[in-house]
C-alpha positions as a Markdown table, in Angstrom:
| # | Residue | x | y | z |
|---|---|---|---|---|
| 1 | Met | 1.4 | 14.6 | -20.8 |
| 2 | Asn | 5.0 | 13.7 | -20.4 |
| 3 | Gln | 6.2 | 10.1 | -20.1 |
| 4 | Thr | 7.0 | 10.3 | -16.4 |
| 5 | Thr | 3.5 | 11.3 | -15.4 |
| 6 | Pro | 1.3 | 8.3 | -14.8 |
| 7 | Pro | -2.2 | 8.3 | -16.3 |
| 8 | Ala | -4.8 | 9.7 | -13.9 |
| 9 | Ser | -6.7 | 6.5 | -14.1 |
| 10 | Glu | -4.1 | 4.4 | -12.3 |
| 11 | Tyr | -4.7 | 3.3 | -8.8 |
| 12 | His | -2.3 | 1.3 | -6.6 |
| 13 | Leu | -2.9 | -0.3 | -3.2 |
| 14 | Ala | -0.2 | -2.0 | -1.2 |
| 15 | Ser | -0.4 | -3.7 | 2.2 |
| 16 | Leu | 2.6 | -4.0 | 4.5 |
| 17 | Val | 3.7 | -5.1 | 7.9 |
| 18 | Ala | 6.0 | -3.0 | 10.0 |
| 19 | Tyr | 8.0 | -4.9 | 12.6 |
| 20 | Cys | 8.8 | -2.4 | 15.4 |
| 21 | Ile | 10.8 | -2.0 | 18.5 |
| 22 | Leu | 8.1 | -2.4 | 21.2 |
| 23 | Ser | 8.8 | 0.9 | 22.9 |
| 24 | Glu | 8.5 | 2.7 | 19.6 |
| 25 | Val | 5.2 | 1.3 | 18.3 |
| 26 | Asp | 3.3 | 4.5 | 19.1 |
| 27 | Thr | 5.8 | 6.8 | 17.4 |
| 28 | Val | 5.9 | 4.5 | 14.3 |
| 29 | Lys | 2.1 | 4.5 | 14.1 |
| 30 | Leu | 2.2 | 8.4 | 14.1 |
| 31 | Ala | 4.9 | 8.3 | 11.4 |
| 32 | Ile | 2.8 | 5.9 | 9.2 |
| 33 | Glu | -0.4 | 8.0 | 9.7 |
| 34 | Ala | 1.6 | 11.2 | 8.7 |
| 35 | Val | 2.1 | 9.8 | 5.2 |
| 36 | Glu | -0.7 | 10.6 | 2.8 |
| 37 | Gly | -2.7 | 7.6 | 1.7 |
| 38 | Thr | -1.9 | 5.3 | 4.6 |
| 39 | Glu | -4.3 | 3.5 | 6.9 |
| 40 | Ile | -3.4 | 1.3 | 9.9 |
| 41 | His | -5.6 | -1.8 | 10.2 |
| 42 | Ala | -4.1 | -3.7 | 13.1 |
| 43 | Thr | -1.4 | -3.6 | 15.7 |
| 44 | Ser | -0.1 | -6.6 | 17.6 |
| 45 | Ala | 1.2 | -6.9 | 21.1 |
| 46 | Glu | 4.5 | -8.1 | 19.5 |
| 47 | Gly | 5.0 | -4.8 | 17.8 |
| 48 | Lys | 3.7 | -5.6 | 14.3 |
| 49 | Ile | 1.7 | -2.9 | 12.5 |
| 50 | Val | -0.5 | -3.9 | 9.5 |
| 51 | Phe | -1.3 | -1.0 | 7.2 |
| 52 | Thr | -2.1 | -0.1 | 3.6 |
| 53 | Ile | -0.8 | 2.6 | 1.3 |
| 54 | Glu | -2.7 | 4.1 | -1.6 |
| 55 | Gly | -1.0 | 5.8 | -4.5 |
| 56 | Ile | -1.2 | 6.8 | -8.2 |
| 57 | Ser | 1.9 | 4.7 | -9.4 |
| 58 | His | 4.5 | 2.2 | -8.4 |
| 59 | Lys | 6.9 | 5.0 | -7.7 |
| 60 | Asp | 4.4 | 6.8 | -5.5 |
| 61 | Ile | 4.0 | 3.7 | -3.4 |
| 62 | Gly | 7.7 | 3.2 | -3.3 |
| 63 | Lys | 8.4 | 6.8 | -2.2 |
| 64 | Lys | 5.8 | 6.5 | 0.6 |
| 65 | Met | 7.4 | 3.2 | 1.7 |
| 66 | Asp | 10.8 | 4.8 | 1.8 |
| 67 | Ile | 9.6 | 7.6 | 4.0 |
| 68 | Ile | 8.2 | 5.1 | 6.5 |
| 69 | Arg | 11.1 | 2.6 | 6.2 |
| 70 | Val | 13.7 | 5.0 | 7.6 |
| 71 | His | 11.9 | 5.5 | 10.9 |
| 72 | Glu | 14.3 | 4.5 | 13.7 |
| 73 | Gly | 11.6 | 2.4 | 15.5 |
| 74 | Ile | 11.1 | 0.1 | 12.5 |
| 75 | Leu | 13.2 | -3.1 | 12.5 |
| 76 | Asn | 11.8 | -4.4 | 9.2 |
| 77 | Leu | 9.1 | -3.3 | 6.7 |
| 78 | Ser | 7.6 | -6.2 | 4.7 |
| 79 | Pro | 5.3 | -5.7 | 1.7 |
| 80 | Val | 2.5 | -8.2 | 1.6 |
| 81 | Tyr | 0.4 | -7.3 | -1.4 |
| 82 | His | 0.3 | -4.8 | -4.2 |
| 83 | Gln | -2.7 | -4.3 | -6.5 |
| 84 | Phe | -2.8 | -2.2 | -9.6 |
| 85 | Leu | -6.0 | -1.1 | -11.2 |
| 86 | Asp | -6.5 | 0.7 | -14.4 |
| 87 | Glu | -9.8 | 2.5 | -14.0 |
| 88 | Ser | -10.3 | 3.1 | -17.8 |
| 89 | Gln | -10.0 | -0.7 | -18.4 |
| 90 | Glu | -12.4 | -1.4 | -15.5 |
| 91 | Glu | -15.0 | 0.8 | -17.1 |
| 92 | Lys | -14.9 | -1.4 | -20.2 |
| 93 | Asn | -15.4 | -4.6 | -18.3 |
| 94 | Thr | -18.8 | -6.1 | -17.7 |
| 95 | Glu | -19.8 | -7.3 | -14.2 |
| 96 | Ser | -18.9 | -10.9 | -15.2 |
| 97 | Asp | -15.5 | -9.8 | -16.5 |
| 98 | Lys | -14.8 | -8.1 | -13.2 |
| 99 | Thr | -15.7 | -11.2 | -11.3 |
| 100 | Ala | -13.4 | -13.3 | -13.5 |
| 101 | Asp | -10.5 | -10.7 | -13.1 |
| 102 | Leu | -10.9 | -10.8 | -9.3 |
| 103 | Tyr | -10.8 | -14.6 | -9.3 |
| 104 | His | -7.6 | -14.6 | -11.3 |
| 105 | Gln | -6.0 | -11.9 | -9.1 |
| 106 | Val | -6.7 | -13.9 | -6.0 |
| 107 | Lys | -5.5 | -17.2 | -7.6 |
| 108 | Glu | -2.2 | -15.6 | -8.7 |
């Protein structure tokens, strides 16, 4: 495995809010849904779209964000949350360790 290829056990999840031109909300939603690993969770009457992106690395998430960000109907794309999980480490943790990890992730 070369150094630029991330381990297969990495998993990244990012949530974002897209602030859209009201007349472009539907086309922006289509553009978001066209990107692999995205899911729209809410849309507001003011033109905000809340969605998540799944990926295998920080770079993967960034590339997907860049694809979405350039849509002409988006005024601003704001990241809200980014979580990184290393599945190989998760397998080593006991259930109590997982609970403690989750508590610390939420507190930070």
